C-alpha positions as CSV (number, residue, x, y, z in Angstrom):
1,M,0.0,0.0,0.0
2,P,1.5,3.4,-0.9
3,E,1.4,6.1,1.7
4,I,-0.3,8.7,-0.6
5,S,-2.5,8.5,-3.6
6,I,-2.3,11.6,-5.8
7,I,-5.4,12.2,-7.9
8,V,-5.1,14.4,-11.0
9,P,-8.2,15.0,-13.2
10,V,-7.1,15.6,-16.8
11,Y,-9.1,17.4,-19.4
12,N,-7.9,19.5,-22.3
13,T,-4.6,20.5,-20.7
14,E,-2.1,19.0,-23.1
15,K,-0.1,22.3,-22.9
16,Y,0.5,21.9,-19.1
17,L,0.2,18.1,-18.4
18,R,3.8,17.1,-18.7
19,R,4.9,20.0,-16.5
20,C,2.4,18.9,-13.9
21,V,3.4,15.2,-13.9
22,H,7.1,16.0,-13.8
23,S,6.7,18.2,-10.7
24,I,4.9,15.4,-9.0
25,L,7.5,12.8,-10.0
26,D,10.2,15.1,-8.6
27,Q,8.9,14.8,-5.0
28,T,11.4,14.2,-2.2
29,F,8.7,11.9,-0.7
30,T,8.5,9.0,-3.1
31,D,6.0,6.5,-1.5
32,F,3.0,7.5,-3.6
33,E,0.9,6.4,-6.5
34,L,-0.2,8.8,-9.1
35,I,-3.7,8.3,-10.6
36,L,-4.3,10.3,-13.8
37,V,-8.0,10.4,-14.7
38,D,-8.5,11.2,-18.4
39,D,-12.0,12.8,-18.4
40,G,-12.7,12.2,-22.0
41,S,-10.1,14.8,-23.0
42,P,-10.4,15.8,-26.7
43,D,-6.7,16.5,-27.2
44,N,-3.7,14.2,-26.7
45,C,-3.9,14.1,-22.9
46,G,-5.1,10.5,-22.8
47,A,-2.1,9.3,-24.9
48,I,0.3,11.3,-22.7
49,C,-1.2,9.8,-19.6
50,D,-0.7,6.3,-21.0
51,E,2.9,7.1,-22.0
52,Y,3.7,8.1,-18.4
53,A,2.0,4.9,-17.0
54,R,4.2,2.8,-19.2
55,A,7.4,4.6,-18.0
56,D,6.6,4.6,-14.2
57,H,5.0,1.7,-12.3
58,R,3.6,4.2,-9.7
59,I,1.3,5.8,-12.3
60,R,-2.1,4.5,-13.1
61,V,-4.6,5.9,-15.7
62,I,-8.4,5.9,-15.7
63,H,-10.1,6.7,-19.0
64,Q,-13.7,7.8,-18.8
65,S,-16.2,9.8,-20.8
66,N,-16.4,13.5,-20.1
67,R,-18.2,14.0,-16.8
68,G,-16.4,16.9,-15.2
69,A,-13.6,17.4,-12.8
70,A,-15.6,16.4,-9.7
71,A,-16.6,13.1,-11.3
72,A,-13.0,12.5,-12.3
73,R,-11.7,13.1,-8.8
74,N,-14.4,10.7,-7.4
75,A,-13.3,8.0,-9.9
76,G,-9.8,8.5,-8.6
77,I,-10.9,8.2,-5.0
78,D,-12.7,5.0,-5.8
79,E,-9.5,3.5,-7.2
80,A,-7.0,4.9,-4.7
81,E,-5.0,2.5,-2.5
82,G,-2.9,5.0,-0.4
83,R,-3.2,5.7,3.3
84,H,-3.7,9.4,2.4
85,I,-5.2,11.2,-0.6
86,A,-3.8,14.4,-2.2
87,F,-5.3,16.3,-5.2
88,C,-3.6,18.2,-7.9
89,D,-5.0,19.8,-11.1
90,S,-3.4,18.9,-14.4
91,D,-2.6,22.5,-15.2
92,D,-0.9,23.3,-11.9
93,I,2.5,22.3,-10.5
94,V,3.9,21.6,-7.0
95,S,7.2,22.0,-5.3
96,S,9.5,19.0,-4.7
97,M,8.6,19.3,-0.9
98,W,4.8,19.3,-1.4
99,L,4.1,15.8,-0.1
100,E,6.9,15.7,2.5
101,R,5.7,18.8,4.3
102,L,2.1,17.5,4.3
103,V,2.7,13.9,5.3
104,T,5.2,14.7,8.2
105,T,2.5,16.9,9.8
106,A,-0.4,14.5,9.3
107,G,-1.8,12.6,12.3
108,E,-4.7,10.3,12.8
109,K,-7.2,13.1,13.3
110,V,-5.1,16.1,12.1
111,L,-5.6,17.8,8.7
112,P,-2.4,19.3,7.4
113,V,-2.9,22.4,5.3
114,G,-0.4,24.2,3.1
115,A,-0.6,27.5,1.3
116,F,-0.6,28.1,-2.5
117,C,0.7,30.8,-4.8
118,A,0.1,32.1,-8.3
119,D,3.8,33.1,-9.0
120,E,6.4,30.4,-9.6
121,K,9.2,32.3,-8.0
122,H,7.3,32.0,-4.7
123,L,6.7,28.2,-5.0
124,G,7.8,26.4,-1.9
125,A,8.5,29.7,0.0
126,A,7.1,30.2,3.5
127,R,3.8,32.0,3.1
128,R,3.4,35.2,5.1
129,I,0.1,34.8,7.0
130,D,-1.2,37.1,9.6
131,S,0.1,35.5,12.8
132,S,-2.9,36.8,14.7
133,I,-5.0,34.4,12.6
134,V,-2.8,31.3,12.2
135,V,0.7,30.3,13.0
136,A,2.7,27.7,11.1
137,G,3.3,24.4,13.0
138,K,0.6,24.9,15.6
139,E,-2.4,22.6,15.8
140,Y,-5.8,24.4,15.9
141,P,-9.1,22.8,17.0
142,R,-11.6,22.0,14.3
143,E,-13.6,25.2,15.0
144,C,-10.6,27.3,13.8
145,Y,-11.1,26.0,10.2
146,F,-13.1,29.2,9.6
147,D,-10.1,31.2,10.8
148,L,-8.0,29.4,8.1
149,N,-10.7,30.4,5.7
150,I,-10.2,34.1,6.6
151,A,-6.4,33.6,6.0
152,G,-7.1,32.1,2.6
153,L,-6.1,28.6,3.4
154,A,-9.4,26.7,3.8
155,G,-12.0,25.1,1.5
156,F,-9.5,24.0,-1.2
157,L,-8.9,20.4,-2.2
158,W,-5.3,20.7,-3.4
159,N,-3.5,22.3,-0.4
160,A,-4.3,19.5,2.1
161,L,-3.7,15.8,2.8
162,Y,-6.7,13.6,3.6
163,R,-6.9,10.2,5.2
164,R,-8.6,7.7,2.8
165,E,-10.0,5.7,5.7
166,I,-12.0,8.7,6.9
167,I,-13.2,9.5,3.4
168,N,-14.4,6.0,2.7
169,R,-15.8,5.3,6.1
170,H,-18.1,8.3,5.9
171,H,-18.7,8.1,2.1
172,I,-17.3,11.5,1.4
173,R,-17.3,12.3,-2.3
174,L,-17.3,15.5,-4.4
175,R,-20.7,16.8,-5.6
176,E,-21.1,16.3,-9.3
177,L,-22.8,19.1,-11.3
178,H,-21.2,18.7,-14.7
179,E,-24.3,19.7,-16.7
180,K,-24.7,23.0,-14.8
181,G,-21.0,23.4,-14.1
182,D,-19.2,22.3,-11.0
183,Y,-18.8,24.9,-8.2
184,N,-18.1,24.7,-4.4
185,E,-17.5,21.0,-4.7
186,D,-14.1,21.5,-3.0
187,L,-15.6,23.5,-0.1
188,L,-18.4,21.0,0.4
189,F,-15.9,18.1,0.4
190,T,-13.6,19.8,3.0
191,L,-16.4,20.9,5.3
192,N,-17.8,17.4,5.2
193,Y,-14.3,15.9,5.9
194,I,-13.5,18.4,8.7
195,R,-16.5,17.0,10.8
196,Y,-14.5,13.8,11.4
197,I,-11.1,15.2,12.6
198,D,-10.0,17.0,15.7
199,S,-7.5,19.6,14.5
200,V,-5.9,21.5,11.6
201,L,-2.2,22.3,11.2
202,Y,-0.8,24.9,8.8
203,T,2.6,23.8,7.4
204,G,3.7,27.4,6.6
205,Y,4.8,26.7,3.0
206,A,3.3,27.5,-0.4
207,D,4.0,24.3,-2.1
208,Y,1.2,24.5,-4.7
209,L,1.3,26.7,-7.8
210,Y,-2.2,27.6,-8.8
211,N,-2.5,28.3,-12.6
212,T,-5.1,31.0,-13.3
213,H,-5.2,30.6,-17.1
214,E,-8.6,30.9,-18.9
215,N,-9.2,27.2,-19.2
216,S,-8.2,26.3,-15.6
217,L,-10.3,23.5,-14.1
218,S,-10.8,25.5,-11.0
219,R,-12.2,28.7,-12.5
220,G,-15.9,29.3,-11.7
221,S,-18.4,30.7,-14.1
222,Q,-19.4,34.4,-13.7
223,I,-23.0,33.3,-14.5
224,L,-23.1,31.2,-11.3
225,M,-21.4,33.8,-9.1
226,F,-24.5,34.5,-6.9
227,E,-25.4,30.8,-6.6
228,K,-21.8,30.0,-5.7
229,Y,-21.5,32.6,-3.0
230,A,-25.0,32.2,-1.6
231,E,-24.1,28.5,-1.0
232,K,-20.7,29.5,0.4
233,Y,-22.5,31.7,2.9
234,R,-25.0,29.0,3.9
235,V,-22.5,26.3,4.5
236,W,-20.0,28.5,6.4
237,S,-22.9,29.8,8.4
238,E,-23.9,26.3,9.3
239,F,-20.3,25.5,10.2
240,I,-20.0,28.6,12.5
241,K,-23.3,27.8,14.1
242,N,-22.3,24.2,14.9
243,E,-18.6,24.7,15.7
244,S,-17.7,28.2,16.8
245,S,-17.4,29.5,20.3
246,S,-17.9,33.1,19.1
247,P,-20.5,32.7,16.4
248,D,-21.6,36.4,16.3
249,E,-18.2,37.7,15.5
250,K,-17.5,35.0,12.9
251,T,-20.8,35.6,11.3
252,R,-20.1,39.3,11.0
253,I,-16.8,38.6,9.3
254,L,-18.4,36.0,7.0
255,S,-21.3,38.4,6.1
256,T,-18.9,41.3,5.4
257,T,-16.7,39.2,3.1
258,V,-19.5,37.5,1.1
259,L,-21.4,40.8,0.7
260,Y,-18.6,42.0,-1.6
261,F,-19.2,39.1,-3.9
262,F,-23.0,39.6,-3.8
263,L,-22.5,43.2,-4.9
264,T,-20.3,42.1,-7.7
265,A,-22.9,39.6,-8.8
266,L,-25.6,42.3,-8.7
267,R,-23.5,44.6,-10.9
268,A,-22.9,41.8,-13.3
269,Q,-26.7,41.3,-13.6
270,S,-27.4,45.1,-13.8
271,G,-29.3,44.8,-17.1
272,S,-32.0,42.5,-15.7
273,I,-34.6,43.7,-13.3
274,R,-35.7,40.1,-12.7
275,E,-32.2,39.0,-11.7
276,I,-31.6,42.1,-9.5
277,K,-34.9,41.4,-7.7
278,R,-34.0,37.7,-7.2
279,I,-30.7,38.6,-5.6
280,V,-31.8,41.5,-3.6
281,L,-34.8,39.6,-2.1
282,S,-32.7,36.5,-1.3
283,N,-32.3,35.5,2.4
284,E,-28.5,35.4,2.0
285,V,-28.3,39.0,0.8
286,C,-30.7,40.2,3.5
287,E,-28.7,38.5,6.2
288,C,-25.4,39.8,4.9
289,I,-26.7,43.4,4.8
290,S,-28.1,43.1,8.4
291,K,-25.2,41.2,9.9
292,G,-22.1,42.5,8.0
293,D,-20.1,45.6,8.0
294,T,-21.3,47.8,5.1
295,S,-19.2,50.9,6.0
296,K,-16.7,50.3,3.1
297,E,-19.4,49.8,0.4
298,N,-21.3,52.4,-1.6
299,P,-23.9,53.9,0.9
300,L,-26.5,54.6,-1.8
301,E,-26.2,51.1,-3.2
302,I,-26.5,49.6,0.3
303,K,-29.5,51.8,1.1
304,L,-31.4,50.7,-2.0
305,I,-30.7,47.0,-1.3
306,R,-31.6,47.4,2.4
307,E,-34.9,49.0,1.4
308,K,-35.4,46.5,-1.4
309,K,-36.0,49.2,-4.0
310,V,-35.3,47.0,-7.0
311,L,-36.5,49.5,-9.7
312,E,-34.4,52.3,-8.2
313,L,-31.4,50.0,-8.0
314,F,-31.8,49.0,-11.6
315,T,-32.0,52.7,-12.7
316,Y,-28.8,53.4,-10.6
317,Y,-26.9,50.6,-12.4
318,Q,-28.1,51.9,-15.8
319,L,-26.9,55.4,-15.0
320,I,-23.5,54.0,-14.0
321,R,-23.3,52.0,-17.3
322,L,-24.3,55.1,-19.3
323,K,-21.6,57.2,-17.6
324,E,-19.0,54.6,-18.4
325,K,-20.0,54.6,-22.1
326,I,-19.8,58.4,-22.5
327,K,-16.7,58.8,-20.4
328,P,-14.0,60.5,-22.6
C-alpha cells in the first residue's frame, strides 16, 4: 500500500500536463501512486497519460467519458489505495517538498494544510500569513477552520492531505454538477471531511502553484457567481453555528466578506430587473446586509438594497453604465 494516492483530473490540458506530472514525480517523498483520470479529453492528454504509465509503475490511468472534474476526482478516490489522498489539477505544479511537508505533519485526526501561490518564484516559500489568525506548525481545534478560511487557506482540495480511511468510512465524495458546471465541490468536500477530525495544522509553506489561465479546471463561471457565494454563505454559516465558540463575530466577518461578492454579482446582472430582484430579495443578501459591516461599500447602493428598492437599483446601475459609455 502506498502512503499517498495523488489524484489528477485531466481534461484539455495538453499544454500543461507534462509539466504537472514532472513536478509530482520530482517529489522528495516517493512513497506514492499517481492516478491520472482522463476525463474524455479531446486533445492528446489520454495518450500522454498512458505514456507516463508505461514509464513509471507508480502511475495508473483511468479513462472515462467526459463527466467533469468532480466526477474524475471521485473516480480517482474509488481506485485509490494509499493511506492518504492528495489532489492536484493537471494545469498546476507543486514544489518538490509538497508531499513531504504535508505527510510529516499528518496525524490520525489532524488535517495538514499548506498555502498556495500564483507566482512560480514563490513556489515552496514560507507563506506570510497574519500571525494573529494562524501560526505555522501549531495545531488548531476544528472550529478554527473558519479562521484558516479568513487567512485564505481553507476550503480547497489541493493544499491539504486527507486520510482515505475517513473519506471511505463516511462516504465523502465530491458533488457532481457537470451539466450545470461544478462549483463549491471542494468547499463542500472539505467541510464534510472536517467533521470527522480533531484539529488542523498549517505547514507554513506555499508548495502548490495555482494556474489561473482561462481554461483552468478551478475557474468558476461568472454566470453562477451569486449561486456560488450564496451557497458558500449558507455552508459556512452552518459550520460557524455548529462549531464556533464566538458565532456572532465569525458571522459578522463572513457576512462582510460575502457581501462584496453579492454586490459584484448584482452589478454583473445590472441589465436584468428580474435577476436584480431575485438577488436583492434572497435570504442570503438580506442577512449579509443586516449582519455584515457595510461601511466600506457604496452607501446609496446599500440603502437601495436594504430597502429592497429594485427599480431604483436597476436605474442606478443603468446610469453607471451610461456614464462609463460616454466617459471621454
